[in-house]
C-alpha positions as CSV (number, residue, x, y, z in Angstrom):
1,M,71.3,95.0,93.6
2,K,71.0,98.0,91.9
3,K,70.2,101.1,94.5
4,S,69.8,104.9,93.9
5,A,71.7,106.8,96.3
6,L,71.7,110.2,94.5
7,L,71.1,112.5,96.8
8,Y,71.1,115.7,94.3
9,G,73.3,116.4,91.5
10,M,74.1,118.8,89.1
11,V,75.6,118.7,85.5
12,L,77.7,121.8,85.0
13,F,79.2,122.8,80.7
14,Y,82.0,124.6,80.4
15,P,81.4,126.2,76.8
16,A,83.1,128.3,73.8
17,L,86.0,129.6,76.1
18,F,88.1,129.3,78.8
19,A,90.0,130.3,80.8
20,I,93.7,129.7,82.6
21,T,94.0,130.5,86.3
22,S,95.3,129.8,89.6
23,P,95.5,126.5,91.5
24,A,92.0,125.7,93.1
25,E,91.7,126.9,97.0
26,T,88.7,126.9,99.5
27,I,87.0,129.1,102.4
28,V,84.9,127.9,105.2
29,I,83.0,130.6,106.0
30,Q,81.5,130.2,109.0
31,P,79.8,133.1,111.6
32,G,79.8,133.9,114.5
33,N,76.9,134.2,116.9
34,E,76.5,138.0,114.8
35,G,75.4,136.1,111.5
36,K,72.2,137.0,110.0
37,D,69.4,133.5,110.1
38,T,66.1,133.3,111.9
39,Y,63.4,131.0,111.3
40,V,59.5,131.6,111.4
41,C,56.4,129.3,112.2
42,D,52.5,130.6,110.7
43,C,51.3,129.4,113.8
44,L,51.5,133.0,115.2
45,P,52.5,134.5,111.2
46,K,52.7,137.9,112.6
47,V,54.6,137.0,115.1
48,N,58.7,136.4,114.9
49,N,59.3,133.1,116.1
50,P,61.2,133.4,118.4
51,N,61.7,137.4,118.1
52,G,65.1,137.7,118.6
53,P,68.9,134.9,118.4
54,A,67.1,131.6,117.9
55,T,70.0,129.2,118.8
56,N,67.6,126.8,116.4
57,L,66.4,126.4,112.9
58,Y,63.4,125.4,111.4
59,Q,62.5,123.1,108.7
60,G,59.1,121.6,107.7
61,Q,55.6,120.8,108.7
62,Y,55.7,119.5,112.1
63,G,51.4,119.3,113.5
64,K,49.7,122.5,112.2
65,C,52.3,124.7,111.8
66,Y,54.9,125.1,108.7
67,D,58.2,126.3,109.9
68,R,60.8,128.3,107.5
69,L,64.4,128.9,107.8
70,L,65.9,132.2,106.1
71,I,69.9,132.5,106.7
72,Q,72.1,135.0,104.4
73,W,75.9,135.0,103.9
74,D,78.5,137.3,104.5
75,L,81.1,137.1,101.0
76,S,82.8,139.7,102.1
77,L,86.0,137.7,103.1
78,L,86.0,136.1,99.2
79,P,88.9,137.7,97.4
80,Q,88.3,139.8,94.2
81,N,87.9,138.8,90.6
82,L,87.2,135.0,91.3
83,S,85.6,132.3,89.9
84,I,83.4,129.9,91.6
85,T,84.5,126.2,91.4
86,S,82.1,125.2,94.2
87,A,79.9,126.4,97.0
88,V,77.9,124.1,99.7
89,M,76.0,125.6,102.2
90,E,76.5,123.2,106.0
91,L,74.0,122.9,108.8
92,K,74.6,120.8,111.6
93,C,71.1,118.6,111.8
94,S,70.4,119.2,115.6
95,G,67.0,117.2,115.8
96,V,64.3,115.1,113.8
97,Y,60.9,115.3,113.9
98,G,58.0,113.4,112.3
99,S,57.7,111.0,109.8
100,L,60.3,112.4,107.2
101,S,58.7,112.8,103.4
102,G,59.1,115.1,100.3
103,Q,62.0,117.0,99.9
104,M,63.6,120.5,101.2
105,V,63.7,122.7,99.2
106,Y,65.9,126.7,98.6
107,Y,65.5,130.1,97.6
108,R,66.9,132.6,96.4
109,I,65.7,135.3,98.3
110,S,65.0,139.1,96.8
111,G,63.7,141.1,99.2
112,D,64.8,142.7,102.8
113,W,63.9,141.5,105.4
114,E,65.6,142.0,109.6
115,E,66.1,139.0,111.5
116,T,64.0,140.4,114.6
117,G,61.6,141.5,112.5
118,V,60.1,138.8,109.7
119,T,57.2,137.2,110.5
120,F,55.8,134.5,108.2
121,A,52.7,137.3,107.6
122,S,55.5,139.1,106.2
123,L,57.7,136.8,104.3
124,P,60.2,138.6,102.1
125,D,60.3,137.8,98.1
126,Y,62.0,135.0,96.6
127,T,62.7,134.1,93.4
128,P,62.6,129.9,92.6
129,E,63.8,130.7,88.9
130,D,67.1,127.8,89.8
131,S,66.2,126.7,93.2
132,V,67.9,123.6,95.0
133,L,66.1,120.5,95.8
134,A,68.0,118.7,99.1
135,A,66.4,115.5,100.8
136,W,66.1,116.0,104.8
137,P,69.2,114.7,106.8
138,V,70.0,112.6,109.7
139,S,70.2,113.9,112.9
140,G,72.7,115.2,114.0
141,Q,74.9,114.9,110.6
142,W,75.6,118.1,108.2
143,H,73.1,119.2,105.7
144,A,75.0,119.5,102.7
145,V,72.7,121.9,100.3
146,D,75.2,123.0,96.8
147,I,74.4,127.0,96.6
148,T,76.9,127.4,93.6
149,R,74.4,129.0,90.9
150,F,73.4,131.4,93.8
151,V,77.0,132.0,94.9
152,Q,77.8,132.5,91.2
153,K,75.3,136.0,91.3
154,W,75.7,137.2,94.2
155,I,79.2,137.6,93.5
156,E,78.9,138.7,89.8
157,D,76.0,141.0,91.7
158,P,75.8,141.7,95.9
159,S,73.7,143.8,95.4
160,T,71.4,140.5,95.2
161,N,73.3,138.6,97.9
162,L,69.9,139.0,100.2
163,G,69.8,135.3,101.8
164,I,68.4,131.2,101.5
165,Y,64.6,130.7,102.0
166,G,64.2,127.0,103.1
167,H,61.2,124.6,103.1
168,S,59.7,122.0,102.7
169,A,58.0,120.5,99.3
170,G,56.2,116.7,98.8
171,T,55.1,116.1,102.7
172,T,52.9,113.9,102.9
173,G,52.7,113.6,107.1
174,Q,54.3,116.2,109.9
175,C,57.7,116.4,109.2
176,C,60.4,118.8,110.7
177,I,64.1,119.3,111.3
178,Q,66.2,121.3,114.1
179,F,68.7,122.8,112.9
180,N,72.2,125.1,115.0
181,S,71.4,128.3,113.7
182,S,74.7,131.0,114.1
183,D,73.5,131.9,117.6
184,V,74.1,128.3,119.2
185,S,76.4,128.4,121.8
186,T,78.9,125.5,120.2
187,A,81.0,127.7,117.5
188,A,82.0,124.6,115.3
189,N,78.5,123.5,115.3
190,R,77.3,127.0,113.2
191,P,76.5,126.7,109.9
192,K,79.3,126.5,106.8
193,L,80.0,128.1,103.4
194,T,82.3,126.1,102.1
195,V,83.1,127.6,99.0
196,T,86.3,126.3,96.2
197,Y,87.1,128.5,93.6
198,T,90.2,130.1,91.5
199,T,91.9,133.7,91.0
200,G,93.8,135.6,88.2
201,S,93.1,135.6,85.0
202,G,94.6,134.1,81.6
203,V,94.0,134.5,77.8
204,L,91.3,133.6,76.7
205,Q,91.2,131.0,73.9
206,P,87.9,129.8,71.7
207,A,87.0,126.4,72.4
208,E,87.0,125.7,68.0
209,S,91.3,125.2,68.8
210,R,91.3,122.8,71.7
211,P,89.4,119.9,70.7
212,F,88.6,118.5,73.9
213,S,88.9,114.8,74.6
214,F,87.4,111.4,76.6
215,Q,88.8,112.5,79.8
216,L,87.8,111.7,83.5
217,G,89.3,113.9,86.0
218,Q,89.4,112.5,90.0
219,N,86.9,113.9,92.5
220,Y,87.5,116.9,94.0
221,P,87.7,116.5,97.1
222,N,89.1,113.2,97.3
223,P,88.4,112.0,100.4
224,F,85.4,113.2,100.6
225,N,82.4,113.9,103.1
226,P,79.4,113.8,101.7
227,V,80.2,115.9,99.1
228,T,82.1,115.7,96.1
229,R,82.3,117.0,92.9
230,I,83.6,114.9,89.1
231,R,84.8,116.8,85.8
232,Y,84.5,115.4,82.3
233,S,85.7,115.9,78.8
234,V,83.6,113.9,76.1
235,P,85.2,114.4,72.5
236,E,82.1,115.0,70.6
237,N,78.0,115.0,70.7
238,G,76.3,111.8,72.3
239,F,75.1,109.3,74.9
240,V,76.8,110.1,78.1
241,S,76.7,107.5,81.3
242,L,78.9,107.9,84.5
243,K,78.1,105.3,87.0
244,V,79.5,104.4,90.5
245,F,79.5,101.2,92.1
246,D,81.2,99.4,95.0
247,L,84.4,97.2,95.0
248,R,82.4,94.1,93.9
249,G,81.0,95.5,91.1
250,N,77.4,96.5,92.4
251,E,76.0,99.7,91.0
252,V,75.8,102.4,93.7
253,A,74.3,105.6,92.2
254,V,73.4,106.5,87.9
255,L,74.5,110.3,87.6
256,V,74.6,110.6,84.8
257,E,72.4,109.0,81.4
258,E,72.1,110.9,78.8
259,V,72.3,113.0,75.7
260,Q,75.7,115.5,76.0
261,R,77.6,117.4,74.2
262,S,81.2,117.9,73.6
263,G,83.1,119.7,76.3
264,V,83.8,119.8,79.7
265,H,80.9,119.2,82.2
266,E,80.8,118.0,86.3
267,F,78.7,116.5,88.4
268,V,77.7,117.8,92.0
269,F,77.7,114.8,94.0
270,D,76.4,113.1,97.3
271,A,77.1,109.9,99.3
272,K,75.6,111.1,102.2
273,Q,73.0,108.2,102.4
274,I,76.3,105.5,101.6
275,A,78.5,103.9,103.9
276,S,82.1,105.1,104.5
277,G,84.8,102.6,102.1
278,I,86.1,102.6,98.8
279,Y,84.3,103.0,95.2
280,Q,84.7,103.7,92.4
281,Y,83.7,105.8,89.5
282,R,83.0,104.7,86.0
283,L,82.4,107.3,82.5
284,Q,81.3,105.7,79.5
285,A,80.8,107.3,76.3
286,G,80.2,105.4,72.5
287,D,82.9,102.6,73.4
288,L,85.2,105.1,75.2
289,R,85.1,104.3,79.3
290,E,87.1,105.0,82.0
291,V,87.8,103.9,86.1
292,R,88.2,106.1,88.8
293,K,88.4,105.6,92.8
294,M,87.2,107.3,94.8
295,I,87.0,107.6,98.6
296,L,84.3,108.0,100.9
297,I,85.2,108.7,104.6
298,K,82.3,109.6,107.5
């Protein structure tokens, strides 16, 4: 039986130039209770809610009240001259209220704000140009949001690193999520940002001098929980299919099914709604096909 388990995904295309870099490294940024995050509620539009350091962040709608969260990441621990491979923000869900519907949406903040001073009536400006959609999380689990595009922009121009604004979209009823903030007493449950990157620069070469082959890379990380990245290359323009199957051959998720340009592509796969186990992912382009295994551990 065909089941869709794709919560979010992004296909990146690597055109014209490529760089020879060092092996990928990963850093997990997890703020102490000095982290900058808060939430606001329109039921009290002129009052910062909860008017100070908050152990919880709220996002969604409950009753007639709309909750919005704001969070800013300190990227000073990242090295210079790096190339971002992935950046995943994770928030620990500590409560679910109401009947969930719609999605969660995140924007880059483009205006200044203060943790203890921002209100619903004085929200900072934000830009919808590269917003990120995510499914609602499960209570007690980490809510993973791919913000690679955000971090890339912040690295290119640190002055734009003003934070993330999150709310709900397409809700049809009461639904609200409670997350642990950077002020929660259990440090391990504070928000975290996992950044995978490469450093160093190499000789840039025109892609024309390097013909692309048909290749399916091993997903990274592997094993994973619940987000992983799949990189692949196709030699010519054409229809590309990338799917996930269980070991019985049942289709679990359709990741890519479209016409793509020749070159190197990457897909971010969130398997939050899939049970732990061993899966196969298959890349097909024309008569070419390749299969690899991935391990999901929750």
